[in-house]
Structures are given as C-alpha cells and as structure tokens.
C-alpha positions as CSV (number, residue, x, y, z in Angstrom):
1,M,-2.0,23.9,-9.5
2,K,-5.0,21.6,-8.9
3,K,-6.4,21.2,-5.4
4,I,-5.7,17.7,-4.0
5,G,-7.7,15.8,-1.4
6,F,-6.1,12.9,0.5
7,I,-8.1,10.4,2.6
8,G,-6.1,8.1,4.9
9,T,-3.0,9.5,6.5
10,G,-1.4,6.4,8.0
11,V,2.2,5.3,7.9
12,M,2.5,5.7,4.2
13,G,-0.2,8.2,3.4
14,A,1.3,10.9,5.7
15,S,4.6,10.7,3.9
16,I,2.9,11.0,0.5
17,V,1.0,14.1,1.7
18,K,4.3,15.6,2.8
19,H,5.7,15.1,-0.7
20,L,2.6,16.8,-2.2
21,L,2.9,19.7,0.2
22,S,6.6,20.1,-0.6
23,A,5.8,20.2,-4.3
24,G,3.5,23.2,-3.6
25,Y,0.1,21.6,-3.9
26,E,-2.9,22.7,-1.8
27,V,-3.8,19.5,0.0
28,H,-7.0,18.8,2.0
29,V,-6.8,15.8,4.4
30,Y,-9.2,13.5,6.2
31,N,-8.5,10.5,8.4
32,R,-10.8,8.6,10.8
33,T,-8.4,9.4,13.6
34,K,-8.1,13.2,13.3
35,S,-4.9,13.4,15.4
36,K,-3.0,11.5,12.7
37,T,-3.4,14.6,10.5
38,D,-2.1,17.1,13.2
39,E,1.5,17.2,11.9
40,L,0.2,17.6,8.3
41,V,-2.1,20.5,9.2
42,E,0.9,22.2,10.9
43,L,2.8,21.7,7.6
44,G,0.0,23.4,5.7
45,A,-2.6,20.8,4.9
46,I,-6.3,21.7,5.4
47,W,-8.5,19.5,7.5
48,K,-11.9,18.4,6.2
49,D,-14.6,16.6,8.3
50,T,-15.7,13.9,5.9
51,P,-14.6,12.3,2.6
52,R,-17.6,14.1,1.0
53,D,-16.1,17.4,2.1
54,I,-12.8,16.4,0.7
55,A,-14.5,15.6,-2.7
56,Q,-16.3,19.0,-2.7
57,A,-13.1,20.9,-2.1
58,S,-10.7,18.9,-4.4
59,E,-10.2,18.2,-8.1
60,L,-7.8,15.2,-7.5
61,I,-8.7,12.8,-4.7
62,F,-6.4,10.2,-3.3
63,T,-7.6,7.4,-1.0
64,M,-5.3,5.2,1.0
65,V,-7.1,3.1,3.6
66,G,-6.8,-0.3,5.2
67,F,-9.2,-2.8,3.7
68,P,-11.6,-3.1,0.7
69,E,-14.6,-2.5,3.0
70,D,-12.9,0.8,4.1
71,V,-12.6,1.7,0.4
72,E,-16.2,0.9,-0.2
73,E,-17.3,3.1,2.7
74,V,-15.1,6.0,1.8
75,Y,-16.5,6.1,-1.8
76,Y,-20.1,5.0,-1.4
77,S,-21.3,5.9,2.1
78,E,-23.7,8.9,2.8
79,N,-20.7,11.1,3.6
80,G,-18.5,9.4,0.9
81,I,-16.7,10.7,-2.1
82,F,-19.4,10.0,-4.7
83,N,-21.9,12.2,-2.8
84,G,-19.6,15.2,-3.1
85,V,-17.5,14.7,-6.2
86,Q,-17.2,17.4,-8.8
87,S,-17.5,16.6,-12.5
88,G,-14.1,16.3,-14.2
89,S,-12.4,15.2,-11.0
90,I,-9.9,12.3,-10.9
91,L,-10.2,9.7,-8.1
92,I,-7.1,7.7,-7.3
93,D,-7.2,4.7,-4.9
94,L,-3.7,3.9,-3.6
95,T,-5.1,1.2,-1.3
96,T,-4.2,-2.4,-2.1
97,S,-7.7,-3.7,-2.8
98,Q,-9.8,-6.0,-4.9
99,P,-9.6,-5.6,-8.7
100,S,-13.4,-6.0,-8.9
101,L,-13.9,-3.1,-6.6
102,A,-11.5,-1.0,-8.7
103,E,-13.7,-1.8,-11.7
104,K,-16.9,-0.9,-9.8
105,I,-15.4,2.5,-8.7
106,Y,-14.3,3.1,-12.3
107,E,-17.9,2.6,-13.6
108,T,-19.5,4.8,-10.9
109,A,-16.9,7.5,-11.6
110,K,-17.8,7.4,-15.3
111,E,-21.5,7.8,-14.4
112,K,-20.6,10.8,-12.3
113,G,-18.6,12.4,-15.1
114,T,-15.3,11.8,-13.4
115,F,-12.2,9.6,-13.9
116,S,-10.8,6.8,-11.7
117,L,-7.5,5.2,-11.3
118,D,-6.5,2.2,-9.2
119,A,-2.9,2.9,-8.2
120,P,-1.6,0.6,-5.4
121,V,2.0,1.2,-4.3
122,S,4.9,-0.9,-3.1
123,G,7.9,0.2,-1.1
124,G,6.7,0.4,2.5
125,D,7.3,3.2,4.9
126,L,10.8,3.8,3.6
127,G,9.7,4.1,0.0
128,A,6.9,6.5,1.0
129,R,9.3,8.6,3.1
130,N,12.0,8.7,0.4
131,G,9.5,9.3,-2.5
132,T,10.6,6.2,-4.3
133,L,7.4,4.1,-4.3
134,T,6.6,1.7,-7.1
135,T,3.1,2.8,-8.4
136,M,1.1,0.4,-10.4
137,V,-1.8,2.0,-12.2
138,G,-5.0,0.8,-13.8
139,G,-7.4,3.0,-15.8
140,D,-7.6,5.4,-18.7
141,E,-4.5,6.7,-20.3
142,E,-5.9,10.3,-20.4
143,A,-6.3,10.4,-16.6
144,F,-2.9,8.6,-16.1
145,E,-1.1,11.3,-18.2
146,T,-2.8,14.1,-16.2
147,M,-1.7,12.5,-13.0
148,K,1.9,11.6,-14.0
149,P,3.7,14.6,-12.6
150,I,1.8,14.3,-9.3
151,F,2.5,10.5,-9.1
152,M,6.2,11.3,-9.6
153,T,6.3,13.5,-6.5
154,F,6.3,10.2,-4.5
155,S,7.2,7.5,-7.0
156,G,10.5,6.1,-8.2
157,T,8.8,3.6,-10.7
158,L,5.5,4.4,-12.4
159,E,3.7,2.4,-15.1
160,L,0.2,2.2,-16.5
161,Q,-0.6,-1.5,-16.5
162,G,-3.9,-1.5,-18.4
163,P,-7.6,-0.8,-17.9
164,A,-9.4,-0.5,-14.5
165,G,-8.3,-3.2,-12.1
166,S,-5.0,-3.8,-13.7
167,G,-3.1,-1.8,-11.1
168,Q,-4.6,-4.1,-8.4
169,H,-3.8,-7.2,-10.3
170,T,-0.2,-6.0,-10.7
171,K,0.0,-5.4,-6.9
172,M,-1.2,-9.0,-6.3
173,A,1.7,-10.2,-8.5
174,N,4.0,-8.0,-6.4
175,Q,2.6,-9.4,-3.1
176,I,3.0,-13.0,-4.3
177,M,6.7,-12.2,-4.9
178,I,7.1,-10.5,-1.5
179,A,5.5,-13.5,0.2
180,G,8.3,-15.6,-1.2
181,T,11.1,-13.2,-0.2
182,M,9.8,-12.8,3.4
183,T,9.5,-16.5,4.0
184,G,12.9,-17.0,2.4
185,L,14.5,-14.3,4.6
186,T,13.0,-15.7,7.7
187,E,14.1,-19.3,7.0
188,L,17.6,-18.1,6.0
189,L,18.0,-16.5,9.4
190,V,16.5,-19.4,11.3
191,Y,18.9,-21.8,9.5
192,A,22.0,-19.5,9.9
193,K,21.3,-19.0,13.6
194,A,20.9,-22.8,14.2
195,A,24.3,-23.3,12.4
196,G,26.0,-20.9,14.7
197,L,26.8,-18.3,12.0
198,N,27.3,-14.6,12.5
199,L,24.0,-13.2,11.2
200,E,25.2,-9.8,10.3
201,K,28.0,-11.3,8.2
202,V,25.5,-13.7,6.6
203,L,23.2,-10.9,5.6
204,K,26.0,-8.9,4.2
205,T,27.4,-11.8,2.2
206,V,24.1,-13.2,0.9
207,G,23.0,-9.6,0.0
208,G,26.0,-9.3,-2.2
209,G,25.1,-12.3,-4.4
210,S,22.2,-13.7,-6.4
211,A,20.0,-14.0,-3.3
212,A,19.9,-10.2,-2.9
213,N,16.4,-8.8,-2.7
214,W,14.5,-5.8,-1.1
215,S,13.2,-7.8,1.9
216,L,16.6,-9.0,2.8
217,Q,18.2,-5.6,2.5
218,N,15.5,-3.6,4.4
219,Y,14.0,-6.1,6.8
220,G,17.0,-8.3,7.7
221,P,18.7,-5.5,9.7
222,R,15.5,-4.7,11.5
223,I,15.1,-8.3,12.6
224,L,18.6,-8.4,14.0
225,K,17.7,-5.2,16.0
226,E,14.4,-6.9,17.1
227,D,12.7,-3.9,15.5
228,Y,9.2,-5.2,14.6
229,S,7.6,-1.8,14.0
230,A,5.3,-1.7,11.0
231,G,6.6,-0.5,7.7
232,F,3.8,-2.7,6.4
233,F,1.3,-4.3,8.9
234,V,1.0,-8.1,9.2
235,K,-2.8,-7.7,9.2
236,H,-2.7,-5.8,5.9
237,F,-0.3,-8.4,4.3
238,I,-2.7,-11.1,5.3
239,K,-5.5,-9.2,3.6
240,D,-3.4,-8.8,0.4
241,L,-2.5,-12.5,0.3
242,G,-6.1,-13.4,0.8
243,I,-7.1,-11.2,-2.2
244,A,-4.3,-12.7,-4.3
245,L,-5.4,-16.3,-3.5
246,N,-9.0,-15.5,-4.3
247,E,-8.1,-13.9,-7.6
248,A,-5.8,-16.8,-8.4
249,E,-8.8,-19.2,-7.8
250,K,-10.9,-17.1,-10.2
251,L,-8.2,-17.4,-12.8
252,G,-7.8,-21.2,-12.2
253,V,-4.2,-20.8,-10.9
254,N,-2.7,-22.8,-8.0
255,L,-0.3,-20.9,-5.8
256,P,1.0,-23.3,-3.1
257,S,3.9,-21.1,-1.9
258,T,1.6,-18.1,-1.5
259,L,-0.9,-20.3,0.4
260,N,1.8,-21.5,2.8
261,A,3.0,-18.0,3.4
262,K,-0.5,-16.9,4.3
263,K,-0.9,-19.8,6.7
264,L,2.3,-18.7,8.5
265,Y,1.2,-15.0,8.7
266,D,-2.2,-16.2,9.9
267,Q,-0.4,-18.0,12.8
268,L,1.5,-14.8,13.5
269,E,-1.7,-12.8,13.7
270,D,-3.4,-15.4,15.8
271,A,-0.5,-15.1,18.3
272,G,-1.3,-11.4,18.7
273,N,1.1,-9.8,16.2
274,G,-1.2,-8.4,13.6
275,D,-0.1,-4.8,14.2
276,D,3.6,-5.7,13.8
277,G,5.6,-5.3,10.6
278,T,5.8,-8.2,8.2
279,Q,9.4,-8.9,9.4
280,A,7.9,-10.2,12.7
281,L,7.4,-13.5,11.0
282,I,10.6,-14.5,12.6
283,K,8.8,-14.6,16.0
284,L,7.2,-17.9,15.0
285,W,10.7,-19.4,15.5
286,W,12.7,-17.1,17.8
287,E,10.0,-16.4,20.4
288,K,8.8,-19.9,21.0
C-alpha cells in the first residue's frame, strides 16, 4: 500500500481523505487552516507542516486547493511539493485550474523524475461524501493505470481524457454545461413562483421529464429550504467560468450563454454572496 499525501482538506477534500483512510491507505495531510484537518487526524491521518513535508513522506500526492495561484504556490514555493518530491512519485491535482498550468506541472514533474496527472472532479459535496465523483484525467496512461484503483475509492465515473491539460479542458466543458443548468433551474423557479405554482410539485414533475438534470435534482430542494450552504462555492464557480471563457477565447470560440452566466454570478458575488453555494443565484430575484 503506497503512502498518500493530501493537500487541501476543504469541503470536498476532507471527504476524499475519509474514503482513502477507509480503504486502508496511510494518508498524510496538510491544509493552510490546520483545524480543518483535526477530524481527519482523529480518524488516522498524519499531519505534516508543509507541502514539502507531504512530498517527502508520500509516494502519491493529491492537491485540491482553491485557485490556480494556490496550485502554483503549493507546487513551486520554497516549501512546495517540487522541493521535496521523491523520484517516481505521482502528483495528482484535483483542483479545477488552468490547462496551461497542468501542462507546466507535467513538464516540471518529468524533469524531477516523477509523474503528474491533472484530475479535476465534479459532483460537489454530495459526490465527494458518497464516493461518486466524476473524475476527468489528463496525463500519461502509465500513471493513470497506477492510480485507477485509488481514484475509484472516491469516483463513480473515471476516464483518461488525453495528455496533460486534457482533464482541465474536460472540466471546463463540464462547467459550461453546469452554468446552463444552474441558470435554467433559477429561471424555472422564478417563473413558476410568479405564476403561482406549487414549487415542490413543479420540481417533482419537471424532474421526471426531459428537463431532468443534476442541478435540478440536487439544488432545487436546497433552494426551497433556503439552504445556501456551499456544496460548491460561488467564488470558485466564477473562477471556473473565467478560465472557461479565457480558454474559449484562445480557441476562437464564442460562448454567449456562459458569459451571461458569469455576469450573473459576478453580480451575486458583488452582493456579498461569494461564500454561498452556487444555488444562491436565486437571491438575485428572491431577495430583492
């Protein structure tokens, strides 16, 4: 059993670590806010003081942080992974980040005699908790095959998408789709409420037909309960949509619906809701 390091134990990362511990792996953990690892340490994880210490103690190193600049720091700073990594290790970034950064990490990993996979996930807090995340991987097939059984401790769907950066490009495609389902869900509820309909009945009925989707099923009921806690933060979704739009521009592709969705989420963050879950988009209508 290989020793695993995990950097970034937030909403989703903590659940993934629990699955790794349950599968019997030795897991070393680091998080900028140490208290967020307390429960994991009680469950058997081993605390390390820096990402560099994690790299020195581990053969497989997962990172799951907030923004591309956080990824850059975790890998390249003085106390970062690349200053402690062992030859032959596999580095796996679960963060939704820039494809170009994934390619940069891959090249540095090769220079260090290690492997690198970009493996962003989708499924939110529920998918992480239930071990049913969709994991989209970019990198070499050899490293992917080695990691497959470990990925499957927390994944329901797993696919190697292509070379380094391909996992991130696939996640951008995923977020483009999510942007459409979240704005659709929000406007569905705004319209149904204005028409005087029973919203629970509407969600049940629409969810049984061709308009069924993950956002409607998982976030619709939360909205009706006024539960805006973050399965996925507004501020992180804005980051993702910004990356998607930048990548689309590089590819010469126009994405007007995604652009409009980002503008709405920008308004939501400007109103002080950046730490809410993405379902809080409804606040732009219902809390005016």
